[in-house]
C-alpha positions in Angstrom: -58.2 22.0 -13.3 -60.3 25.2 -12.8 -58.5 28.5 -13.4 -60.7 30.8 -11.4 -58.8 33.9 -12.4 -59.6 33.3 -16.1 -62.9 31.5 -15.4 -61.6 28.7 -17.5 -61.9 24.9 -17.2 -58.5 23.4 -18.1 -58.0 19.9 -19.3 -54.3 18.8 -19.1 -52.8 15.8 -20.9 -49.5 14.8 -19.3 -47.1 12.7 -21.4 -43.8 11.1 -20.3 -41.0 9.6 -22.4 -37.8 8.3 -20.9 -36.1 8.4 -24.3 -37.0 11.1 -26.8 -34.5 10.3 -29.5 -37.3 9.7 -32.1 -40.1 11.9 -30.9 -40.8 14.2 -27.9 -43.5 13.4 -25.5 -45.7 16.3 -26.5 -45.5 15.2 -30.1 -47.3 11.9 -29.2 -50.6 13.9 -28.7 -51.7 13.5 -32.4 -55.0 14.6 -33.9 -56.6 11.3 -33.0 -55.6 11.7 -29.3 -56.7 15.4 -29.4 -60.2 14.3 -30.7 -60.5 11.7 -27.9 -59.6 14.4 -25.2 -62.1 16.8 -26.7 -64.9 14.2 -26.7 -64.1 13.3 -23.1 -64.1 16.9 -22.1 -67.4 17.5 -23.8 -68.9 14.5 -22.0 -67.5 15.7 -18.6 -69.0 19.2 -19.1 -72.4 17.6 -20.2 -72.5 15.6 -16.9 -71.2 18.6 -14.8 -73.5 21.4 -15.8 -71.9 23.9 -13.4 -69.0 24.1 -15.9 -71.0 24.8 -19.0 -70.7 28.6 -18.7 -66.9 28.4 -18.5 -64.4 28.7 -21.3 -62.4 25.5 -22.0 -58.7 25.2 -22.5 -56.5 22.2 -23.4 -52.9 22.0 -22.2 -50.2 19.5 -22.8 -47.4 18.9 -20.3 -44.4 16.9 -21.7 -41.8 15.3 -19.4 -38.6 14.1 -20.9 -35.6 12.0 -19.7 -35.2 10.5 -16.2 -37.4 11.7 -13.4 -34.4 12.9 -11.2 -33.7 15.8 -13.6 -36.7 16.0 -15.9 -37.2 18.5 -18.7 -40.7 19.8 -18.6 -42.6 21.6 -21.4 -46.0 23.0 -20.8 -48.0 24.1 -23.8 -51.1 26.2 -22.8 -54.0 26.2 -25.2 -52.4 23.4 -27.2 -55.5 22.7 -29.3 -59.2 23.5 -29.3 
């Protein structure tokens, strides 16, 4: 996603959990997963040179419970 207002390239990780009794969906994005997302983003930027001058932001969107009445959490700039 490109935020033209902020001149920022935003990578968004979306996680869904039907049952969050043990752990919320956003908590499943651990350090290992963050590193994979960052490496993938770096590769994407390397291949798409038009984005190299932009700032980069990583967001996480967590969706909980059933999809008829979901609880949505959006963490902007979740990690760098």
